[in-house]
N, CA, C and O atoms as CSV, one atom per row, in Angstrom:
chain,resi,resn,atom,element,x,y,z
A,1,MET,N,N,19.894,-5.182,4.370
A,1,MET,CA,C,18.716,-4.359,4.301
A,1,MET,C,C,18.059,-4.554,2.932
A,1,MET,O,O,18.732,-4.521,1.902
A,2,ALA,N,N,16.768,-4.752,2.933
A,2,ALA,CA,C,16.017,-4.974,1.693
A,2,ALA,C,C,15.894,-3.671,0.905
A,2,ALA,O,O,15.852,-2.577,1.468
A,3,ALA,N,N,15.838,-3.829,-0.414
A,3,ALA,CA,C,15.663,-2.689,-1.319
A,3,ALA,C,C,14.452,-2.967,-2.208
A,3,ALA,O,O,14.058,-4.119,-2.391
A,4,VAL,N,N,13.876,-1.919,-2.748
A,4,VAL,CA,C,12.737,-2.063,-3.654
A,4,VAL,C,C,13.239,-2.548,-5.010
A,4,VAL,O,O,14.099,-1.916,-5.624
A,5,SER,N,N,12.697,-3.675,-5.472
A,5,SER,CA,C,13.094,-4.190,-6.777
A,5,SER,C,C,12.103,-3.790,-7.871
A,5,SER,O,O,12.482,-3.638,-9.032
A,6,ARG,N,N,10.828,-3.619,-7.495
A,6,ARG,CA,C,9.820,-3.176,-8.450
A,6,ARG,C,C,8.569,-2.747,-7.701
A,6,ARG,O,O,8.363,-3.094,-6.538
A,7,PHE,N,N,7.736,-1.978,-8.406
A,7,PHE,CA,C,6.403,-1.658,-7.916
A,7,PHE,C,C,5.418,-2.547,-8.645
A,7,PHE,O,O,5.594,-2.854,-9.824
A,8,VAL,N,N,4.370,-2.963,-7.928
A,8,VAL,CA,C,3.338,-3.800,-8.520
A,8,VAL,C,C,1.980,-3.160,-8.243
A,8,VAL,O,O,1.615,-2.910,-7.094
A,9,SER,N,N,1.247,-2.902,-9.312
A,9,SER,CA,C,-0.126,-2.400,-9.215
A,9,SER,C,C,-1.044,-3.551,-9.580
A,9,SER,O,O,-0.984,-4.070,-10.695
A,10,THR,N,N,-1.897,-3.952,-8.641
A,10,THR,CA,C,-2.819,-5.057,-8.874
A,10,THR,C,C,-4.222,-4.499,-9.068
A,10,THR,O,O,-4.781,-3.863,-8.174
A,11,ALA,N,N,-4.783,-4.747,-10.255
A,11,ALA,CA,C,-6.120,-4.276,-10.585
A,11,ALA,C,C,-7.120,-5.398,-10.360
A,11,ALA,O,O,-6.923,-6.527,-10.808
A,12,ASN,N,N,-8.192,-5.066,-9.659
A,12,ASN,CA,C,-9.239,-6.035,-9.378
A,12,ASN,C,C,-10.590,-5.385,-9.636
A,12,ASN,O,O,-10.720,-4.163,-9.568
A,13,VAL,N,N,-11.593,-6.202,-9.934
A,13,VAL,CA,C,-12.946,-5.672,-10.078
A,13,VAL,C,C,-13.364,-5.135,-8.717
A,13,VAL,O,O,-13.255,-5.825,-7.704
A,14,HIS,N,N,-13.841,-3.900,-8.708
A,14,HIS,CA,C,-14.257,-3.253,-7.467
A,14,HIS,C,C,-15.444,-4.003,-6.874
A,14,HIS,O,O,-16.428,-4.262,-7.566
A,15,GLU,N,N,-15.350,-4.352,-5.589
A,15,GLU,CA,C,-16.436,-5.056,-4.912
A,15,GLU,C,C,-17.697,-4.224,-4.959
A,15,GLU,O,O,-17.657,-3.015,-4.727
A,16,GLY,N,N,-18.813,-4.857,-5.256
A,16,GLY,CA,C,-20.088,-4.169,-5.313
A,16,GLY,C,C,-20.322,-3.434,-6.612
A,16,GLY,O,O,-21.318,-2.724,-6.751
A,17,ALA,N,N,-19.417,-3.591,-7.573
A,17,ALA,CA,C,-19.543,-2.897,-8.848
A,17,ALA,C,C,-20.702,-3.459,-9.651
A,17,ALA,O,O,-21.005,-4.649,-9.576
A,18,GLN,N,N,-21.338,-2.602,-10.410
A,18,GLN,CA,C,-22.372,-3.052,-11.341
A,18,GLN,C,C,-21.687,-3.855,-12.441
A,18,GLN,O,O,-20.603,-3.472,-12.883
A,19,PRO,N,N,-22.274,-4.938,-12.890
A,19,PRO,CA,C,-21.606,-5.774,-13.882
A,19,PRO,C,C,-21.454,-5.123,-15.250
A,19,PRO,O,O,-20.636,-5.570,-16.054
A,20,GLU,N,N,-22.240,-4.056,-15.534
A,20,GLU,CA,C,-22.200,-3.450,-16.859
A,20,GLU,C,C,-20.971,-2.567,-17.073
A,20,GLU,O,O,-20.307,-2.674,-18.104
A,21,GLY,N,N,-20.666,-1.706,-16.117
A,21,GLY,CA,C,-19.605,-0.727,-16.309
A,21,GLY,C,C,-18.296,-1.151,-15.674
A,21,GLY,O,O,-18.272,-1.899,-14.697
A,22,VAL,N,N,-17.210,-0.659,-16.247
A,22,VAL,CA,C,-15.884,-0.942,-15.713
A,22,VAL,C,C,-15.737,-0.235,-14.364
A,22,VAL,O,O,-15.947,0.974,-14.265
A,23,SER,N,N,-15.379,-0.986,-13.339
A,23,SER,CA,C,-15.126,-0.451,-12.011
A,23,SER,C,C,-13.976,-1.256,-11.421
A,23,SER,O,O,-14.089,-2.462,-11.200
A,24,VAL,N,N,-12.871,-0.569,-11.172
A,24,VAL,CA,C,-11.633,-1.251,-10.801
A,24,VAL,C,C,-11.056,-0.628,-9.540
A,24,VAL,O,O,-11.019,0.594,-9.401
A,25,SER,N,N,-10.609,-1.470,-8.628
A,25,SER,CA,C,-9.835,-1.013,-7.472
A,25,SER,C,C,-8.397,-1.478,-7.675
A,25,SER,O,O,-8.141,-2.517,-8.284
A,26,VAL,N,N,-7.458,-0.678,-7.144
A,26,VAL,CA,C,-6.042,-0.952,-7.385
A,26,VAL,C,C,-5.272,-0.910,-6.074
A,26,VAL,O,O,-5.431,0.008,-5.271
A,27,LEU,N,N,-4.441,-1.914,-5.876
A,27,LEU,CA,C,-3.469,-1.920,-4.777
A,27,LEU,C,C,-2.104,-1.626,-5.383
A,27,LEU,O,O,-1.747,-2.168,-6.429
A,28,PHE,N,N,-1.348,-0.764,-4.716
A,28,PHE,CA,C,-0.019,-0.405,-5.195
A,28,PHE,C,C,0.976,-0.837,-4.128
A,28,PHE,O,O,0.914,-0.370,-2.991
A,29,GLU,N,N,1.895,-1.726,-4.492
A,29,GLU,CA,C,2.854,-2.286,-3.545
A,29,GLU,C,C,4.274,-2.145,-4.064
A,29,GLU,O,O,4.513,-2.049,-5.267
A,30,ALA,N,N,5.205,-2.136,-3.127
A,30,ALA,CA,C,6.623,-2.211,-3.448
A,30,ALA,C,C,7.051,-3.648,-3.168
A,30,ALA,O,O,6.845,-4.163,-2.069
A,31,GLU,N,N,7.640,-4.280,-4.156
A,31,GLU,CA,C,8.183,-5.625,-3.968
A,31,GLU,C,C,9.659,-5.467,-3.651
A,31,GLU,O,O,10.399,-4.814,-4.386
A,32,LEU,N,N,10.073,-6.064,-2.563
A,32,LEU,CA,C,11.458,-5.933,-2.108
A,32,LEU,C,C,12.304,-7.070,-2.660
A,32,LEU,O,O,11.784,-8.120,-3.038
A,33,ASP,N,N,13.598,-6.851,-2.702
A,33,ASP,CA,C,14.496,-7.870,-3.253
A,33,ASP,C,C,14.594,-9.108,-2.376
A,33,ASP,O,O,15.178,-10.107,-2.794
A,34,ASN,N,N,14.032,-9.066,-1.159
A,34,ASN,CA,C,14.005,-10.256,-0.300
A,34,ASN,C,C,12.687,-11.012,-0.439
A,34,ASN,O,O,12.449,-11.975,0.290
A,35,GLY,N,N,11.826,-10.585,-1.370
A,35,GLY,CA,C,10.566,-11.271,-1.626
A,35,GLY,C,C,9.372,-10.699,-0.884
A,35,GLY,O,O,8.232,-11.043,-1.195
A,36,GLU,N,N,9.610,-9.836,0.088
A,36,GLU,CA,C,8.503,-9.231,0.828
A,36,GLU,C,C,7.861,-8.136,-0.008
A,36,GLU,O,O,8.459,-7.620,-0.952
A,37,SER,N,N,6.616,-7.788,0.360
A,37,SER,CA,C,5.909,-6.683,-0.279
A,37,SER,C,C,5.491,-5.686,0.775
A,37,SER,O,O,5.168,-6.052,1.905
A,38,VAL,N,N,5.502,-4.418,0.394
A,38,VAL,CA,C,5.060,-3.335,1.269
A,38,VAL,C,C,3.889,-2.650,0.577
A,38,VAL,O,O,4.030,-2.135,-0.532
A,39,LEU,N,N,2.730,-2.649,1.239
A,39,LEU,CA,C,1.553,-1.970,0.699
A,39,LEU,C,C,1.784,-0.472,0.796
A,39,LEU,O,O,2.055,0.057,1.873
A,40,LEU,N,N,1.672,0.210,-0.343
A,40,LEU,CA,C,1.880,1.651,-0.381
A,40,LEU,C,C,0.561,2.412,-0.487
A,40,LEU,O,O,0.358,3.403,0.215
A,41,LEU,N,N,-0.332,1.953,-1.359
A,41,LEU,CA,C,-1.614,2.633,-1.565
A,41,LEU,C,C,-2.707,1.576,-1.741
A,41,LEU,O,O,-2.550,0.618,-2.499
A,42,ASP,N,N,-3.814,1.770,-1.028
A,42,ASP,CA,C,-4.945,0.854,-1.193
A,42,ASP,C,C,-6.246,1.619,-1.435
A,42,ASP,O,O,-7.338,1.077,-1.268
A,43,ASP,N,N,-6.113,2.874,-1.828
A,43,ASP,CA,C,-7.288,3.728,-2.009
A,43,ASP,C,C,-7.424,4.226,-3.448
A,43,ASP,O,O,-7.969,5.304,-3.684
A,44,ARG,N,N,-6.939,3.457,-4.388
A,44,ARG,CA,C,-6.937,3.898,-5.777
A,44,ARG,C,C,-7.896,3.041,-6.610
A,44,ARG,O,O,-8.208,1.905,-6.253
A,45,GLY,N,N,-8.346,3.605,-7.711
A,45,GLY,CA,C,-9.225,2.896,-8.629
A,45,GLY,C,C,-10.041,3.868,-9.442
A,45,GLY,O,O,-9.801,5.074,-9.400
A,46,TRP,N,N,-11.001,3.357,-10.180
A,46,TRP,CA,C,-11.857,4.207,-11.007
A,46,TRP,C,C,-13.124,3.459,-11.398
A,46,TRP,O,O,-13.199,2.231,-11.348
A,47,ASN,N,N,-14.120,4.259,-11.790
A,47,ASN,CA,C,-15.390,3.759,-12.322
A,47,ASN,C,C,-15.597,4.385,-13.686
A,47,ASN,O,O,-15.139,5.496,-13.953
A,48,SER,N,N,-16.296,3.653,-14.547
A,48,SER,CA,C,-16.554,4.155,-15.888
A,48,SER,C,C,-17.895,3.624,-16.358
A,48,SER,O,O,-18.349,2.568,-15.917
A,49,ASN,N,N,-18.510,4.354,-17.241
A,49,ASN,CA,C,-19.730,3.866,-17.892
A,49,ASN,C,C,-19.402,2.920,-19.036
A,49,ASN,O,O,-20.296,2.308,-19.620
A,50,GLN,N,N,-18.117,2.801,-19.353
A,50,GLN,CA,C,-17.695,1.926,-20.443
A,50,GLN,C,C,-18.036,0.483,-20.088
A,50,GLN,O,O,-17.681,0.017,-19.006
A,51,PRO,N,N,-18.717,-0.229,-20.978
A,51,PRO,CA,C,-18.993,-1.651,-20.718
A,51,PRO,C,C,-17.708,-2.475,-20.755
A,51,PRO,O,O,-16.777,-2.161,-21.496
A,52,TRP,N,N,-17.671,-3.514,-19.960
A,52,TRP,CA,C,-16.513,-4.406,-19.965
A,52,TRP,C,C,-16.277,-4.969,-21.363
A,52,TRP,O,O,-15.132,-5.206,-21.748
A,53,ALA,N,N,-17.349,-5.183,-22.124
A,53,ALA,CA,C,-17.210,-5.738,-23.476
A,53,ALA,C,C,-16.417,-4.820,-24.396
A,53,ALA,O,O,-15.861,-5.276,-25.395
A,54,GLN,N,N,-16.359,-3.517,-24.065
A,54,GLN,CA,C,-15.611,-2.569,-24.888
A,54,GLN,C,C,-14.249,-2.225,-24.293
A,54,GLN,O,O,-13.464,-1.512,-24.917
A,55,ALA,N,N,-13.967,-2.718,-23.109
A,55,ALA,CA,C,-12.692,-2.438,-22.446
A,55,ALA,C,C,-11.598,-3.336,-23.011
A,55,ALA,O,O,-11.870,-4.409,-23.551
A,56,SER,N,N,-10.363,-2.880,-22.876
A,56,SER,CA,C,-9.232,-3.689,-23.347
A,56,SER,C,C,-8.230,-3.877,-22.213
A,56,SER,O,O,-8.181,-3.096,-21.263
A,57,GLN,N,N,-7.457,-4.904,-22.338
A,57,GLN,CA,C,-6.392,-5.163,-21.377
A,57,GLN,C,C,-5.406,-3.996,-21.356
A,57,GLN,O,O,-5.001,-3.539,-20.287
A,58,ASP,N,N,-5.025,-3.522,-22.532
A,58,ASP,CA,C,-4.099,-2.380,-22.604
A,58,ASP,C,C,-4.676,-1.155,-21.907
A,58,ASP,O,O,-3.968,-0.455,-21.182
A,59,GLY,N,N,-5.963,-0.898,-22.127
A,59,GLY,CA,C,-6.604,0.250,-21.506
A,59,GLY,C,C,-6.668,0.139,-19.992
A,59,GLY,O,O,-6.418,1.115,-19.283
A,60,ILE,N,N,-7.000,-1.043,-19.495
A,60,ILE,CA,C,-7.046,-1.254,-18.048
A,60,ILE,C,C,-5.652,-1.081,-17.453
A,60,ILE,O,O,-5.496,-0.447,-16.409
A,61,GLU,N,N,-4.644,-1.640,-18.110
A,61,GLU,CA,C,-3.270,-1.509,-17.607
A,61,GLU,C,C,-2.818,-0.048,-17.606
A,61,GLU,O,O,-2.203,0.406,-16.641
A,62,ALA,N,N,-3.113,0.681,-18.660
A,62,ALA,CA,C,-2.699,2.094,-18.744
A,62,ALA,C,C,-3.390,2.930,-17.663
A,62,ALA,O,O,-2.752,3.760,-17.014
A,63,THR,N,N,-4.684,2.710,-17.474
A,63,THR,CA,C,-5.404,3.483,-16.453
A,63,THR,C,C,-4.924,3.101,-15.061
A,63,THR,O,O,-4.856,3.955,-14.177
A,64,THR,N,N,-4.593,1.846,-14.856
A,64,THR,CA,C,-4.055,1.408,-13.567
A,64,THR,C,C,-2.769,2.154,-13.254
A,64,THR,O,O,-2.583,2.614,-12.127
A,65,ARG,N,N,-1.885,2.280,-14.224
A,65,ARG,CA,C,-0.633,3.018,-14.024
A,65,ARG,C,C,-0.907,4.477,-13.688
A,65,ARG,O,O,-0.219,5.066,-12.854
A,66,THR,N,N,-1.906,5.057,-14.333
A,66,THR,CA,C,-2.229,6.464,-14.106
A,66,THR,C,C,-2.778,6.701,-12.710
A,66,THR,O,O,-2.364,7.644,-12.035
A,67,VAL,N,N,-3.716,5.848,-12.264
A,67,VAL,CA,C,-4.391,6.133,-10.986
A,67,VAL,C,C,-3.512,5.922,-9.767
A,67,VAL,O,O,-3.821,6.440,-8.694
A,68,VAL,N,N,-2.415,5.170,-9.906
A,68,VAL,CA,C,-1.543,5.003,-8.738
A,68,VAL,C,C,-0.605,6.183,-8.545
A,68,VAL,O,O,0.070,6.276,-7.520
A,69,GLY,N,N,-0.556,7.085,-9.519
A,69,GLY,CA,C,0.213,8.305,-9.339
A,69,GLY,C,C,1.486,8.342,-10.142
A,69,GLY,O,O,1.838,7.386,-10.833
A,70,PRO,N,N,2.169,9.457,-10.040
A,70,PRO,CA,C,1.980,10.592,-9.151
A,70,PRO,C,C,0.642,11.300,-9.391
A,70,PRO,O,O,0.063,11.257,-10.477
A,71,ASP,N,N,0.189,11.946,-8.329
A,71,ASP,CA,C,-1.099,12.627,-8.341
A,71,ASP,C,C,-1.009,13.969,-9.041
A,71,ASP,O,O,0.065,14.555,-9.178
A,72,GLU,N,N,-2.154,14.432,-9.472
A,72,GLU,CA,C,-2.256,15.758,-10.068
A,72,GLU,C,C,-2.095,16.813,-8.964
A,72,GLU,O,O,-2.430,16.551,-7.809
A,73,PRO,N,N,-1.589,17.991,-9.311
A,73,PRO,CA,C,-1.479,19.049,-8.298
A,73,PRO,C,C,-2.850,19.532,-7.867
A,73,PRO,O,O,-3.823,19.426,-8.613
A,74,TYR,N,N,-2.913,20.055,-6.672
A,74,TYR,CA,C,-4.158,20.648,-6.189
A,74,TYR,C,C,-3.853,22.020,-5.609
A,74,TYR,O,O,-2.730,22.314,-5.200
A,75,GLY,N,N,-4.883,22.844,-5.586
A,75,GLY,CA,C,-4.684,24.199,-5.082
A,75,GLY,C,C,-3.649,24.924,-5.913
A,75,GLY,O,O,-3.698,24.910,-7.143
A,76,GLU,N,N,-2.714,25.554,-5.232
A,76,GLU,CA,C,-1.665,26.306,-5.924
A,76,GLU,C,C,-0.384,25.489,-6.105
A,76,GLU,O,O,0.662,26.027,-6.466
A,77,GLN,N,N,-0.481,24.210,-5.855
A,77,GLN,CA,C,0.663,23.318,-6.011
A,77,GLN,C,C,1.026,23.185,-7.496
A,77,GLN,O,O,0.142,23.096,-8.348
A,78,THR,N,N,2.308,23.172,-7.795
A,78,THR,CA,C,2.753,22.935,-9.169
A,78,THR,C,C,2.831,21.434,-9.415
A,78,THR,O,O,2.814,20.642,-8.472
A,79,MET,N,N,2.916,21.048,-10.677
A,79,MET,CA,C,3.066,19.627,-10.999
A,79,MET,C,C,4.361,19.085,-10.404
A,79,MET,O,O,4.389,17.970,-9.884
A,80,ALA,N,N,5.423,19.865,-10.481
A,80,ALA,CA,C,6.704,19.432,-9.913
A,80,ALA,C,C,6.583,19.201,-8.414
A,80,ALA,O,O,7.128,18.232,-7.885
A,81,ASN,N,N,5.861,20.101,-7.721
A,81,ASN,CA,C,5.661,19.930,-6.274
A,81,ASN,C,C,4.827,18.688,-5.974
A,81,ASN,O,O,5.109,17.959,-5.022
A,82,ALA,N,N,3.793,18.448,-6.794
A,82,ALA,CA,C,2.935,17.280,-6.594
A,82,ALA,C,C,3.726,15.987,-6.767
A,82,ALA,O,O,3.562,15.040,-5.997
A,83,ILE,N,N,4.579,15.958,-7.779
A,83,ILE,CA,C,5.390,14.762,-8.027
A,83,ILE,C,C,6.359,14.533,-6.872
A,83,ILE,O,O,6.509,13.410,-6.392
A,84,THR,N,N,7.010,15.594,-6.433
A,84,THR,CA,C,7.946,15.478,-5.302
A,84,THR,C,C,7.225,15.002,-4.054
A,84,THR,O,O,7.716,14.122,-3.348
A,85,ALA,N,N,6.056,15.582,-3.776
A,85,ALA,CA,C,5.278,15.198,-2.592
A,85,ALA,C,C,4.868,13.723,-2.658
A,85,ALA,O,O,4.911,13.022,-1.647
A,86,TYR,N,N,4.481,13.264,-3.818
A,86,TYR,CA,C,4.070,11.878,-4.018
A,86,TYR,C,C,5.208,10.919,-3.679
A,86,TYR,O,O,5.029,9.988,-2.895
A,87,TRP,N,N,6.388,11.155,-4.280
A,87,TRP,CA,C,7.517,10.249,-4.041
A,87,TRP,C,C,8.020,10.360,-2.603
A,87,TRP,O,O,8.464,9.362,-2.035
A,88,ASN,N,N,7.961,11.535,-2.009
A,88,ASN,CA,C,8.321,11.674,-0.593
A,88,ASN,C,C,7.365,10.878,0.289
A,88,ASN,O,O,7.791,10.226,1.243
A,89,TYR,N,N,6.075,10.931,-0.031
A,89,TYR,CA,C,5.068,10.178,0.728
A,89,TYR,C,C,5.362,8.679,0.669
A,89,TYR,O,O,5.365,7.999,1.695
A,90,LEU,N,N,5.607,8.172,-0.541
A,90,LEU,CA,C,5.914,6.744,-0.670
A,90,LEU,C,C,7.230,6.398,0.022
A,90,LEU,O,O,7.348,5.342,0.643
A,91,GLY,N,N,8.215,7.285,-0.085
A,91,GLY,CA,C,9.488,7.064,0.597
A,91,GLY,C,C,9.317,6.989,2.106
A,91,GLY,O,O,9.987,6.197,2.769
A,92,ASN,N,N,8.431,7.802,2.649
A,92,ASN,CA,C,8.161,7.765,4.096
A,92,ASN,C,C,7.511,6.454,4.512
A,92,ASN,O,O,7.843,5.903,5.562
A,93,ILE,N,N,6.591,5.953,3.702
A,93,ILE,CA,C,5.971,4.649,4.004
A,93,ILE,C,C,7.032,3.567,4.020
A,93,ILE,O,O,7.069,2.736,4.927
A,94,LEU,N,N,7.888,3.579,3.024
A,94,LEU,CA,C,8.957,2.569,2.962
A,94,LEU,C,C,9.901,2.700,4.162
A,94,LEU,O,O,10.295,1.692,4.750
A,95,ALA,N,N,10.261,3.927,4.526
A,95,ALA,CA,C,11.157,4.143,5.670
A,95,ALA,C,C,10.528,3.616,6.952
A,95,ALA,O,O,11.224,3.042,7.790
A,96,GLN,N,N,9.220,3.804,7.116
A,96,GLN,CA,C,8.535,3.296,8.306
A,96,GLN,C,C,8.583,1.782,8.373
A,96,GLN,O,O,8.483,1.205,9.456
A,97,ARG,N,N,8.733,1.132,7.231
A,97,ARG,CA,C,8.847,-0.328,7.175
A,97,ARG,C,C,10.295,-0.796,7.163
A,97,ARG,O,O,10.570,-1.981,6.969
A,98,GLY,N,N,11.226,0.143,7.372
A,98,GLY,CA,C,12.635,-0.217,7.458
A,98,GLY,C,C,13.339,-0.336,6.126
A,98,GLY,O,O,14.441,-0.879,6.060
A,99,VAL,N,N,12.727,0.160,5.057
A,99,VAL,CA,C,13.337,0.111,3.734
A,99,VAL,C,C,13.994,1.460,3.489
A,99,VAL,O,O,13.320,2.487,3.401
A,100,GLU,N,N,15.314,1.445,3.382
A,100,GLU,CA,C,16.028,2.689,3.139
A,100,GLU,C,C,16.117,2.938,1.641
A,100,GLU,O,O,16.617,2.108,0.881
A,101,THR,N,N,15.628,4.084,1.243
A,101,THR,CA,C,15.685,4.481,-0.163
A,101,THR,C,C,15.556,5.991,-0.220
A,101,THR,O,O,15.092,6.629,0.724
A,102,SER,N,N,15.963,6.532,-1.313
A,102,SER,CA,C,15.816,7.964,-1.534
A,102,SER,C,C,14.588,8.184,-2.414
A,102,SER,O,O,14.436,7.505,-3.429
A,103,PRO,N,N,13.708,9.119,-2.049
A,103,PRO,CA,C,12.569,9.402,-2.921
A,103,PRO,C,C,12.992,9.743,-4.342
A,103,PRO,O,O,12.228,9.502,-5.276
A,104,ALA,N,N,14.174,10.292,-4.532
A,104,ALA,CA,C,14.668,10.629,-5.871
A,104,ALA,C,C,14.936,9.371,-6.703
A,104,ALA,O,O,14.902,9.432,-7.932
A,105,GLU,N,N,15.201,8.235,-6.053
A,105,GLU,CA,C,15.472,6.987,-6.769
A,105,GLU,C,C,14.193,6.253,-7.178
A,105,GLU,O,O,14.211,5.446,-8.107
A,106,LEU,N,N,13.093,6.530,-6.491
A,106,LEU,CA,C,11.868,5.756,-6.684
A,106,LEU,C,C,11.278,5.836,-8.096
A,106,LEU,O,O,10.815,4.812,-8.598
A,107,PRO,N,N,11.270,6.993,-8.762
A,107,PRO,CA,C,10.657,7.036,-10.100
A,107,PRO,C,C,11.314,6.116,-11.123
A,107,PRO,O,O,10.678,5.751,-12.112
A,108,ALA,N,N,12.562,5.736,-10.910
A,108,ALA,CA,C,13.272,4.885,-11.870
A,108,ALA,C,C,13.005,3.398,-11.662
A,108,ALA,O,O,13.412,2.578,-12.484
A,109,ILE,N,N,12.333,3.045,-10.583
A,109,ILE,CA,C,12.063,1.630,-10.290
A,109,ILE,C,C,10.942,1.143,-11.212
A,109,ILE,O,O,9.929,1.826,-11.367
A,110,PRO,N,N,11.118,-0.037,-11.826
A,110,PRO,CA,C,10.088,-0.551,-12.740
A,110,PRO,C,C,8.751,-0.762,-12.036
A,110,PRO,O,O,8.687,-1.090,-10.851
A,111,GLN,N,N,7.691,-0.563,-12.808
A,111,GLN,CA,C,6.337,-0.802,-12.294
A,111,GLN,C,C,5.631,-1.792,-13.196
A,111,GLN,O,O,5.553,-1.600,-14.410
A,112,ASP,N,N,5.118,-2.854,-12.594
A,112,ASP,CA,C,4.361,-3.858,-13.328
A,112,ASP,C,C,2.895,-3.775,-12.924
A,112,ASP,O,O,2.567,-3.417,-11.793
A,113,VAL,N,N,2.025,-4.108,-13.862
A,113,VAL,CA,C,0.597,-4.162,-13.597
A,113,VAL,C,C,0.158,-5.620,-13.659
A,113,VAL,O,O,0.486,-6.341,-14.601
A,114,VAL,N,N,-0.582,-6.038,-12.650
A,114,VAL,CA,C,-1.126,-7.395,-12.601
A,114,VAL,C,C,-2.642,-7.273,-12.630
A,114,VAL,O,O,-3.232,-6.587,-11.794
A,115,LEU,N,N,-3.271,-7.939,-13.592
A,115,LEU,CA,C,-4.719,-7.956,-13.664
A,115,LEU,C,C,-5.221,-9.219,-12.978
A,115,LEU,O,O,-4.770,-10.324,-13.280
A,116,SER,N,N,-6.155,-9.043,-12.057
A,116,SER,CA,C,-6.681,-10.193,-11.317
A,116,SER,C,C,-7.466,-11.109,-12.248
A,116,SER,O,O,-7.816,-10.742,-13.369
A,117,ARG,N,N,-7.723,-12.283,-11.759
A,117,ARG,CA,C,-8.518,-13.268,-12.506
A,117,ARG,C,C,-9.886,-12.683,-12.833
A,117,ARG,O,O,-10.402,-12.897,-13.930
A,118,THR,N,N,-10.481,-11.944,-11.891
A,118,THR,CA,C,-11.816,-11.390,-12.139
A,118,THR,C,C,-11.794,-10.316,-13.220
A,118,THR,O,O,-12.740,-10.222,-14.002
A,119,VAL,N,N,-10.749,-9.512,-13.284
A,119,VAL,CA,C,-10.630,-8.530,-14.361
A,119,VAL,C,C,-10.478,-9.260,-15.691
A,119,VAL,O,O,-11.145,-8.913,-16.666
A,120,LEU,N,N,-9.620,-10.252,-15.739
A,120,LEU,CA,C,-9.428,-11.002,-16.978
A,120,LEU,C,C,-10.726,-11.686,-17.416
A,120,LEU,O,O,-11.019,-11.755,-18.610
A,121,GLU,N,N,-11.499,-12.190,-16.457
A,121,GLU,CA,C,-12.787,-12.795,-16.796
A,121,GLU,C,C,-13.735,-11.771,-17.390
A,121,GLU,O,O,-14.421,-12.049,-18.375
A,122,ARG,N,N,-13.777,-10.570,-16.784
A,122,ARG,CA,C,-14.657,-9.509,-17.309
A,122,ARG,C,C,-14.227,-9.086,-18.709
A,122,ARG,O,O,-15.062,-8.737,-19.544
A,123,LEU,N,N,-12.936,-9.120,-18.959
A,123,LEU,CA,C,-12.426,-8.781,-20.285
A,123,LEU,C,C,-12.636,-9.914,-21.278
A,123,LEU,O,O,-12.429,-9.750,-22.480
A,124,GLY,N,N,-13.051,-11.065,-20.758
A,124,GLY,CA,C,-13.241,-12.220,-21.628
A,124,GLY,C,C,-11.912,-12.789,-22.071
A,124,GLY,O,O,-11.821,-13.443,-23.110
A,125,ASN,N,N,-10.848,-12.533,-21.257
A,125,ASN,CA,C,-9.496,-12.990,-21.567
A,125,ASN,C,C,-9.007,-12.504,-22.918
A,125,ASN,O,O,-8.140,-13.127,-23.531
A,126,ARG,N,N,-9.569,-11.374,-23.392
A,126,ARG,CA,C,-9.098,-10.782,-24.642
A,126,ARG,C,C,-7.770,-10.098,-24.368
A,126,ARG,O,O,-7.592,-9.485,-23.315
A,127,ASN,N,N,-6.865,-10.195,-25.278
A,127,ASN,CA,C,-5.570,-9.521,-25.139
A,127,ASN,C,C,-5.539,-8.308,-26.043
A,127,ASN,O,O,-5.712,-8.407,-27.258
A,128,SER,N,N,-5.313,-7.144,-25.413
A,128,SER,CA,C,-5.058,-5.900,-26.129
A,128,SER,C,C,-6.115,-5.562,-27.175
A,128,SER,O,O,-5.771,-5.064,-28.248
A,129,ALA,N,N,-7.378,-5.815,-26.897
A,129,ALA,CA,C,-8.440,-5.432,-27.820
A,129,ALA,C,C,-8.553,-3.921,-27.886
A,129,ALA,O,O,-8.258,-3.234,-26.908
A,130,ALA,N,N,-8.964,-3.412,-28.992
A,130,ALA,CA,C,-9.098,-1.960,-29.145
A,130,ALA,C,C,-10.181,-1.438,-28.218
A,130,ALA,O,O,-11.188,-2.102,-27.974
A,131,GLN,N,N,-9.952,-0.230,-27.703
A,131,GLN,CA,C,-10.957,0.373,-26.818
A,131,GLN,C,C,-11.929,1.160,-27.603
A,131,GLN,O,O,-12.852,1.745,-27.035
């Protein structure tokens, strides 16, 4: 049985984005130890008035990690409840794909961020420039 070896968040320039401001869409996947990937979230991303010329690789990577979750609480939900609900949701997606794991184990799995070629081009291939 395959197990989750890491999470991968892939940041790409959002389709239809204005070229001036930062607009990023993010796919969040679980990479399994057998080489397969399981798509967990495809509805994440952000828009900003910040010009790409002022954006940094570090900033894009940090925001990518933030937008994939865990999510902020809503309504009368506590932060602890929101975090538990988030990991349970991801655990259910994995279980539906035949990946046995405990939601309690998921937060300890490493998460990597991959910036697409188009994001790197918009950044001008600058590494870790100040924001």
